FIVEX-739317 format. One record per residue (C-alpha): residue number from 1; residue in three letters; z negated, x, y negated. Coordinates in steps of 0.05 Angstrom, whole numbers. Example, Ala and Ser with C-alpha at 12.3 -4.5 7.8 and 13.67 -1.06 7.14 Angstrom:
<nodes>
1|ALA|-156|246|90
2|SER|-143|273|21
</nodes>
This chain:
<nodes>
1|UNK|0|0|0
2|UNK|-13|59|-46
3|UNK|59|82|-36
4|UNK|85|14|-60
5|UNK|41|20|-122
6|UNK|68|89|-137
7|UNK|141|69|-126
8|UNK|133|9|-172
9|UNK|99|52|-223
10|UNK|156|102|-220
11|UNK|207|46|-229
12|UNK|170|18|-289
13|UNK|167|86|-322
14|UNK|241|99|-308
15|UNK|261|31|-337
16|UNK|218|44|-398
17|UNK|249|111|-411
18|UNK|320|85|-402
19|UNK|305|25|-445
20|UNK|275|67|-501
21|UNK|330|120|-500
22|UNK|392|78|-493
23|UNK|416|39|-553
24|UNK|418|-36|-541
25|UNK|378|-35|-475
26|UNK|311|-56|-504
27|UNK|305|-109|-451
28|UNK|297|-54|-398
29|UNK|238|-27|-438
30|UNK|208|-98|-438
31|UNK|219|-105|-363
32|UNK|188|-37|-351
33|UNK|126|-55|-391
34|UNK|118|-122|-355
35|UNK|127|-89|-287
36|UNK|76|-36|-305
37|UNK|24|-87|-327
38|UNK|36|-130|-266
39|UNK|31|-70|-220
40|UNK|-35|-45|-250
41|UNK|-64|-115|-251
42|UNK|-46|-127|-178
43|UNK|-75|-60|-156
44|UNK|-139|-72|-196
45|UNK|-149|-142|-167
46|UNK|-135|-117|-97
47|UNK|-188|-63|-104
48|UNK|-238|-111|-134
49|UNK|-230|-161|-77
50|UNK|-235|-107|-25
51|UNK|-300|-81|-56
52|UNK|-332|-150|-54
53|UNK|-319|-163|20
54|UNK|-358|-103|46
55|UNK|-421|-123|85
56|UNK|-487|-105|54
57|UNK|-528|-55|94
</nodes>
């Protein structure tokens, strides 16, 4: 699952760089930002849920 997170993070950064560098492709920058936020949010919620399900010793 960590590899999926890293691949999506890499794609978001690549889209952001292409969108910022190329003239007229600002929508790629927006897609990259949205993908980055969704990826980090999903990973954070997944880690939070996993931490709550551990049995108390």
